N, C-alpha and C positions, 0 to 999 in steps of 0.2 A: 575536370570537365565542368564547364559553366552551363548553367540551365537559364535560357533566355525566355522571358515572358514579355510579351508586348500587349499593352493595353492602350487603346487610342480612343478619342472622342473628338468630334468636330468642335473647333472653337466657335464661340459666338462671335458675331460681328463686332470688330472693335469700334469703340466709341471714339470721339474725337480726343486727340492727344494721347491715346493708349499706346504703349510702346509695341514695336514690332517684334515678333518671335523670330526664331531662326529661319523659319520658312515663310513663304508669302501667306497672305490671308487665305483662309479656306483650307490651308494645309493641315496636316496632321502633326501633332506634338508626339515625340517618341520618348519614352523613359526606359532606361535599361538597368536591370538588376543582374546581379550575379548571384549564384547560389550560396556563396559563403562570404559575400560582402567584400570580395577581393576588388571589384571595380566600383567606382562611384558614380552616381547619377549625373547627367550633363544637364546644366541649366544655363539660362541666358540672363544676364543683367546689364541693361542699358546697351544691348546689342551685342555685347562681348560674351564670347563663351567661356565660362569657368567651370572648374572641376572641384565640386565640394568635397570635403573630407567624409569618409564613410563612417557611420556611427558604429560603435562597438557591437558585435554580434549578441544577440539576445535570444534565449529559448523562446519558442513560440508559446504564446499564452494558451492556457488550457481553456477551451471552450466550454461554456456552461452547458449543463444537460438539456436546458430548454432551448438552447440555440437552434436556429433553423438549419435548412439544408445547406446554405452558404457556408457556415462554419464547418460543417462535416466535409464539404468538398475541398476546402482549404487544408483541413487535417489530412485528407487522403492524398491530397497533392504533395504534403510534406513527407508522407510515408513513401510514396512513389519515388520522390526525389532522393530520399536516403537510400532506397533500394538501388536505384541507378548508381549512386556513388560508391556503395559498399560491394556491388557485383552481384550477378545473379546467383552465384553459389552461396552467398553469405546469408545468414539469418536475419531478417529485418528487424531493427531495433524498435522497440515500442516508444511511443511519445511519453514525455514526463508525466502526462495527464491519465495515462492508460493503466493506472494502479488496479482498477477494477478488473479489467481485462488480464492483466499480468497475474493477479491472485487466482483468476479461473484457470489460467494456463497452468500455474504451479500446482493447483489442486488437481486437475485432471492428470498432470503428468506424474504426481506423487501417488495417485491412487492405486496402481498396480503394485507399487512398493507396500503400501499399507495393507493390501489384501494379502501379499505374501507374508507379511509380518504377522498378521492375524492368523494365517493358516498355520504358521509355525508354532503358534501356542497351543492349538487344538488337534493338529495332525502330527502324529508321531511317525518319523521316518524309520523303517525297518531295513537294515542292511540285508542285501540278498545273500542267500547261503547256498553252497553247492553241496550240503549234506544234511540229512535229517539231524534235528537236535537231540534225537534219541541215541544217534551214533556219536555225537559230540559231547554229551553230557554223562551218559551211563557208564558203569564200569565195563571195561572190556575183558578183564581177566576172568570174569564170571558171566554167565549167561542166565542168572536168575530172574525170575519174574515174580512179582508180588501181586496178591489179591487182597484188597481191603474190602471187608464186609461190614456194613452198618445196618442194624437191625433195630427198629423201633417196636418195642415190646408193649403188649397190653399191661397197664400198671399191675393188675391183679395177677398177672401170670409171670412176673418177673423171677420169682424164686423157682417156680417149676422150670422155667426156661433155663436158668443157670444150672439147676441139677440135671436136666437133661443133656446139656452140652457137656457138663463134666464127666457124664457116662460114656458119651459116643466120641467126642473129638479126640481124646487121647489115643483111642484104638487106630484112627486114621493116621495120627502123627507117629505112631510107633510102628505101623505096618511097613515093612521093609519093601514091599512090593509097590509101594506108592511113592513115587519120587517127589514128595512134598513134606513140608514141616510146618508145624504151628509155631509162628514167631511170638504171638501173644494174644491174650483175649481179656477183654475188660468190660466193665459197667461205667457208664458215664456217671461221674459224681457231680461235677458243675458243668453246666452247658444244657443241651437238650436232655431232659429226663428220661428214664426207663429206656434207655438205649444200650445195646450191646455192640461191642466193636472187636472184630476179629482180624488178624493180620497172618496170611500164609505166605510161605515161600515155596516156589516151584523151580527146583534145581534142574536147569535144561531148557527153561523158556517155554515157549508155546507148545513144542511137542510133549513136554513134560505135563503142561496143564491139560492137553488133550487126552493123554494117557490116564490121567487121574480120573477125569470126568467120565471117561468111558467105563472104568473099572467100577467107579461108585455107582453107575446106573444098574450094574449087575449085582450090587451088594443089597440084599433084602434088608439088613439091618439099617443100613443108611437110608434106604427108601422109606422104611417105617418112620425112621427119625425126622425125615423132611416133613412127612405128612402131620405128625405130631406137633413139630415146631411151627408149621405154617399156621395152626389154629391159634397159636399164641402171639402172632405178629400182626401189627397194624400196617407196617410197610417195611420194605428192605431194598437196599441198593448196594452195588459193588463196583469197584474199579480195579483195573489192571494198571500196575504201576512198574517203574523201573527206579533203580536205586541211583542217586547221585554218585558220581565217581569220587568226589572229595569228602563225603560223609562217612562217618563210621559205619561199619557193617553191624546190624543189629544181632547181638549174641546174648544167650541166656546171663541173667545176672540176679544175684540174691537180693532179697528185700529186708525189711519192708521199704516200698518206694510208692510215691504217687507218679502218674505219668500225664504229660501234656501233650495232646495232639493238636497242633497249630496248623490249620488248613488255609491256604491262600488261593484265591482266584485271580490268576494273572490276566493282564490284557494280551489278547493274542498277538503273537509276534515277539514277545518279550522274554521267553524262556531263556534264551541265550544270555541276555543281559543279567537276568536273575542268576543264573549259573556263575557267570564271571565275577559278579559282586560277592556271592556266598562262598565261593571258593577262598576268598580272603576272609570273609566275616567268621567262618566256622573256627578259625584259629583263636578267636576271642572267646570261644565257649567251650573250651577243652580242660580248663584248669580243675573243674570238679567232676568230670566224667559225667556230666549231664547230657551230652549228646548221644542219642540212641541210633537214629536213622533218619535219613532224608530221601524223599521219593517224589517222583513227578508222574502224572498219569498218562497212559497211553490209549486206553479205552475206558469209556464212561464219560464223565464230566472232563472235558479237555482243558488243557492250561491250568491244571490244579497241581499244587505242591503241598505236601505234607512233611512237616518236621515233628519228630517225636523225640521228647526230652524226659528225663527221670530225675526226680527230686526226693529228698527225704520227707519233705512236708511243704506246706504251702509258705510257710516263713522262709524256709531254705530257698525256695524258688525266688522269692521277692529279693532276697539278699544277693543271690547270683546274678539276677537280672540287673538289679541296681549297680553292682560292681562292674559289669560290663561297659557301663556309660563313663567310667573313669579311666578306661584304657584308650589311648590315643588312636584314633582312626575308626573306632566303632560308630561314633555319631555320624561320621561321613558316610559309611557304608549304609547305614539306615536311611540317611537323607536321600540317597540315590535309588534305594529299592522300594521305598513307599510309593512313588509315583507309578510304579509298574503293577500295583495290586488294584483290583477292582472291589474284591470282598475279601474278608478274612474271618476266621472263626477259631475259638479256642475251646478245647475239651479237657477238663481234668477227670482222669480216670482212674478207678481201683482195679487192680488185676484180679482175676479169679484164681483159684487155688491150682489149677491145672496149667496156668500160664507160665512158659519159660521165662518171661520177664517178670520178675517178682519186685 
């Protein structure tokens, strides 16, 4: 399709001896261009009409920024021309001098991608689950519920506190009518000082817990024990836990041992990921029988994980942990689990004489 532009101007009066044009005096001179240089302009020389050869097509010059409105109108005409040639449905091409506009277009088009890429760095996608993680991760063959008690004792009362616990707690543990068992009781050696840690198991889940609490309220000896113990404490907290299905079940063991309780505060929504990785990772930590138990919280501080380990001494702990890094696959599992953690804490604990875990 040719684009026709007609520009005309009235000729001045010819002087003497001036050549005549195609038309008579006072007529208009017409020049014809085509959009792609397919036709050549018509000119006259000595009264004869000739057809001059068209020049090779050249890209339109880039108008300077300071050019006035005439240059802008020409550039707009070129854009309209190219639109008409390409068709109404085609995307218009930018002139070669539109680098600045092109950069702006590319920048605005890529901004949503940049935003989504940045969000992927800071926003973790959590896969939808059709079941509670407690049903997916806990042991199904048992319905045991665990209670972790952490007591911060007044420094001057720690010995009296330990003596009182060693007198009363075994009676509850040995009472056949109480469906509970003392798994272990410790004092913190390294970590937060003057701290006592107790771990109980309730065989039968929440009904067993309710039964034990109801009976203990009617036990006068236990009521006096709670009052006396309360005068020795600065603060106390507890958590109700379930046991990971892939971890060892905590059973009594002979000593002497030191115990490490490693506590992890996970990012909400990552418990399933943690369980999937540690179901494989626990295989690397079974050679020296150091794995005691693994638990995750149900009531109290949520998304908490506790791993309980036993070692002969601190040097043995160091040797066993270093040996794990030489096993193929351990480093990869650590790499993937570390981003799931918000906070973590380690306690080195010494068992009391009444603790089944020695």
